[in-house]
C-alpha positions in Angstrom: -7.6 28.4 -21.5 -6.9 27.7 -25.1 -3.9 29.3 -26.6 -2.0 29.4 -29.8 1.7 28.7 -29.7 3.6 28.6 -32.7 0.1 28.3 -34.5 -0.6 25.0 -32.5 -3.6 25.3 -30.4 -3.1 23.7 -27.0 -5.2 23.5 -23.8 -4.2 24.6 -20.2 -3.8 21.4 -18.3 -5.9 23.0 -15.2 -8.5 24.1 -17.6 -8.7 20.8 -19.2 -8.9 19.0 -16.0 -11.8 21.3 -14.9 -13.6 20.6 -18.1 -13.6 16.8 -17.5 -14.9 17.4 -14.0 -17.7 19.4 -15.5 -18.7 16.8 -18.0 -16.8 18.2 -21.0 -14.1 17.0 -23.2 -12.3 18.6 -26.3 -12.2 17.6 -30.0 -10.4 19.3 -32.8 -11.8 20.1 -36.2 -10.1 17.8 -38.7 -9.5 20.5 -41.1 -9.2 23.7 -39.1 -7.7 22.2 -36.0 -10.1 24.5 -34.0 -10.8 22.9 -30.7 -14.4 22.6 -29.5 -15.9 21.1 -26.4 -18.6 18.4 -26.2 -20.9 17.0 -23.5 -23.1 14.7 -25.4 -26.7 13.6 -24.5 -26.9 10.5 -24.2 -23.4 9.8 -22.9 -21.9 6.4 -23.2 -20.3 4.5 -20.3 -19.2 1.2 -19.1 -20.8 -0.3 -16.0 -17.5 -1.8 -14.7 -19.4 -4.7 -12.8 -21.3 -5.7 -16.1 -18.3 -5.4 -18.4 -18.8 -8.3 -21.0 -15.9 -10.1 -22.5 -17.0 -12.0 -25.8 -16.5 -15.8 -25.6 -14.2 -15.6 -28.7 -12.0 -12.9 -27.2 -11.8 -14.9 -24.0 -10.3 -17.7 -25.9 -7.9 -15.6 -27.5 -6.9 -14.0 -24.2 -6.3 -17.3 -22.5 -3.3 -17.7 -24.8 -1.8 -14.6 -23.4 -0.7 -13.1 -26.6 0.0 -9.7 -25.6 2.5 -8.1 -22.7 0.4 -5.5 -21.2 2.3 -2.1 -20.3 1.2 1.0 -18.7 2.4 4.3 -19.7 5.5 3.2 -21.5 4.9 4.9 -24.8 2.1 7.6 -24.1 2.7 9.9 -27.0 3.2 7.0 -29.4 -0.2 5.5 -28.4 -1.9 9.0 -29.1 -0.2 9.4 -32.4 -1.1 5.8 -33.4 -4.7 6.6 -32.5 -4.6 9.7 -34.8 -3.3 7.8 -37.8 -6.4 7.7 -39.7 -7.9 9.6 -42.8 -9.9 12.0 -40.5 -9.0 12.7 -37.0 -9.9 14.9 -34.2 -6.6 14.4 -32.5 -4.5 17.4 -33.6 -0.9 18.1 -32.8 -2.4 20.6 -30.3 -4.6 17.7 -28.5 -1.5 15.7 -28.5 0.7 18.3 -26.8 -2.1 19.0 -24.2 -2.5 15.4 -23.2 1.2 14.8 -23.2 1.4 17.5 -20.5 -1.4 15.8 -18.5 0.6 12.5 -19.0 3.7 14.2 -17.5 1.5 15.5 -14.7 0.4 11.9 -13.9 -3.1 12.5 -15.1 -3.4 10.9 -18.5 -2.4 7.3 -19.0 -1.9 4.7 -21.7 -2.7 1.1 -21.7 -0.6 -0.8 -24.2 -0.6 -4.4 -25.7 2.8 -5.3 -26.7 4.0 -8.2 -29.0 7.4 -9.1 -30.1 8.9 -6.1 -28.7 6.6 -3.6 -30.4 3.3 -2.0 -29.5 0.5 -4.0 -31.2 -2.5 -1.7 -30.0 -3.8 0.2 -26.9 -5.6 3.0 -25.6 -5.4 6.4 -23.7 -7.4 8.5 -21.3 -7.7 10.8 -18.5 -7.9 9.6 -14.7 -9.2 11.9 -12.2 -10.1 10.7 -8.7 -12.6 7.8 -9.3 -13.3 8.5 -12.9 -11.5 7.4 -16.1 -12.3 9.0 -19.3 -11.4 6.9 -22.2 -10.3 8.9 -25.3 -9.2 6.7 -28.2 -8.0 3.3 -29.0 -6.1 1.6 -31.9 -4.8 -1.8 -33.1 -2.0 -2.9 -35.5 -2.7 -6.6 -34.7 -6.1 -8.2 -34.3 -7.4 -7.9 -30.7 -4.7 -5.8 -29.5 -6.8 -2.8 -28.5 -9.6 -5.3 -27.1 -6.9 -6.8 -24.7 -5.9 -3.4 -23.6 -9.6 -2.5 -22.9 -9.9 -5.7 -20.8 -6.9 -4.9 -18.8 -8.1 -1.3 -18.3 -11.5 -2.6 -16.9 -9.7 -5.1 -14.6 -7.5 -2.4 -13.3 -10.3 0.2 -12.7 -12.3 -2.4 -10.8 -9.2 -3.4 -8.6 -8.5 0.2 -7.7 -12.1 1.1 -6.9 -13.0 3.3 -9.8 -16.7 4.1 -10.1 -16.8 5.4 -13.7 -15.5 4.5 -17.1 -16.7 7.1 -19.6 -16.3 6.2 -23.3 -18.2 9.5 -24.5 -19.9 8.1 -27.8 -21.3 4.6 -28.8 -19.5 2.4 -31.2 -20.2 -1.1 -32.5 -16.9 -1.9 -31.1 -17.8 -0.8 -27.6 -21.3 -2.4 -27.7 -19.9 -5.9 -27.8 -18.3 -5.4 -24.4 -21.7 -4.1 -22.9 -21.5 -0.3 -23.4 -24.6 1.6 -22.6 -26.0 5.0 -23.2 -27.2 7.1 -20.2 -28.8 10.6 -20.0 -26.5 13.6 -19.5 -28.3 14.2 -16.2 -27.6 10.7 -14.9 -23.9 10.9 -16.4 -23.2 14.1 -14.3 -24.7 12.5 -11.1 -22.4 9.6 -11.7 -19.4 11.8 -12.3 -20.0 13.6 -9.2 -20.0 10.5 -7.2 -17.1 9.2 -8.9 -15.2 12.6 -8.1 -16.0 12.1 -4.5 -13.6 9.1 -4.1 -9.8 9.2 -4.4 -8.4 6.3 -6.6 -4.8 5.9 -8.0 -4.4 4.7 -11.6 -0.7 4.0 -11.1 1.8 3.8 -8.4 5.5 3.0 -7.9 4.9 -0.8 -8.2 2.8 -0.8 -11.4 
């Protein structure tokens, strides 16, 4: 379960996966670093076949300003997401998800420019569900480019659910919508019934 290792609270990988499959995700208190579990009602998701790319972003992406890479700098992405005045991404959360990443369950989508990470996102992929956790940008539109690539990848690989947990104005511009917890759990059960692969030897 949750344990303290050298005063850093981490989460057992198997327990963390079971929590996602039950509709829960963890967040750490910014001050105490104590980890709590959340299953919000309503829950925010993307309908993959209704994902909306704003016209202005389409114009930017046509110029192909970023190189998209997968899982090249997972921990670096997490730490960049945590670089804010107040964050729920504690050191224990980082260590827990790095373990998931090494197990092939947590992934990062990275937008690179001029040999450096310009932005990206990370999340957890279990069967036909992808649970988005956080994103960051160092350059304008970098995280948006990563999100567009993520949706394209999920659609190509047969995923049924993209969970974004909470609503933000950033996500609303792409068509994110809220559904009840009951509906979310129904969609989650369906997504977990299909077997998808987020990454393979070729990509």
